C-alpha positions in Angstrom: -26.1 7.9 7.6 -26.9 5.6 4.7 -25.8 2.0 4.5 -22.9 2.6 2.0 -21.5 5.5 4.1 -21.8 3.4 7.3 -19.9 0.5 5.6 -17.2 2.8 4.3 -16.7 4.3 7.7 -16.5 0.8 9.3 -14.0 -0.4 6.6 -11.8 2.6 7.2 -12.0 2.1 10.9 -11.1 -1.5 10.7 -8.1 -0.6 8.5 -7.1 2.0 11.1 -7.5 4.9 8.7 -9.6 7.9 9.6 -12.4 8.6 7.0 -11.3 12.2 7.1 -7.7 11.2 6.2 -9.0 9.0 3.5 -11.1 11.8 2.0 -8.1 14.1 2.2 -6.0 11.5 0.4 -8.7 11.1 -2.3 -8.8 14.9 -2.7 -5.0 15.1 -3.1 -5.0 12.4 -5.7 -7.7 14.2 -7.6 -5.7 17.4 -7.5 -2.7 15.5 -8.8 -4.8 13.9 -11.6 -6.3 17.2 -12.7 -3.2 19.4 -12.5 0.0 17.4 -12.6 -1.0 14.9 -15.3 -2.1 17.7 -17.6 1.6 18.3 -18.3 3.3 14.9 -17.8 2.6 11.2 -17.1 3.5 9.1 -14.1 6.9 8.0 -15.5 8.3 11.4 -14.5 8.3 10.1 -10.9 9.8 6.7 -11.6 12.4 7.4 -14.3 16.0 6.7 -13.2 17.3 10.2 -14.0 14.7 12.2 -12.0 16.2 15.1 -10.1 13.8 15.0 -7.1 16.0 13.2 -4.6 14.6 14.3 -1.3 11.5 15.7 0.3 12.7 19.3 0.1 13.3 18.9 -3.7 9.9 17.4 -4.1 8.3 20.4 -2.3 10.3 22.8 -4.5 9.3 21.0 -7.7 5.6 20.8 -6.8 5.7 24.5 -5.9 7.4 25.3 -9.2 4.8 23.3 -11.2 1.8 24.7 -9.4 2.0 28.2 -10.7 2.0 27.6 -14.5 -1.0 25.3 -14.2 -3.0 28.0 -12.5 -4.0 25.5 -9.8 -4.3 28.2 -7.1 -3.9 25.5 -4.4 -4.1 26.3 -0.8 -1.2 25.4 1.5 -3.3 22.3 2.6 -3.8 21.3 -1.1 -0.1 21.7 -1.8 0.9 19.7 1.2 -1.6 17.0 0.3 -0.3 16.6 -3.2 3.3 16.4 -1.9 2.2 13.8 0.6 0.4 11.9 -2.1 3.5 11.9 -4.4 5.8 10.9 -1.6 3.5 8.1 -0.3 2.9 6.7 -3.8 6.2 7.2 -5.6 9.2 8.6 -3.8 9.0 7.3 -0.2 11.4 9.9 1.2 11.7 10.1 5.0 10.1 13.1 6.8 12.5 16.0 7.3 
């Protein structure tokens, strides 16, 4: 393991975050950046009149948006993007 990788693993460990989970979060953010932001910007999540009001609605909306972008996400990718959006914008409780 090189020095940078070792330091990264150490930092994630100190913060209590698994390096694997951090990599998954980065991957989900990249998927979001590539696919979701090709149609709209971040204000869609924060505007007062958004119609995504719970985790189920968020899941339905991401599913609805995934098809026209030809993302071809796996279930893991889809769940990761939903988790990314919920963690960073919506903060809905788990259902």
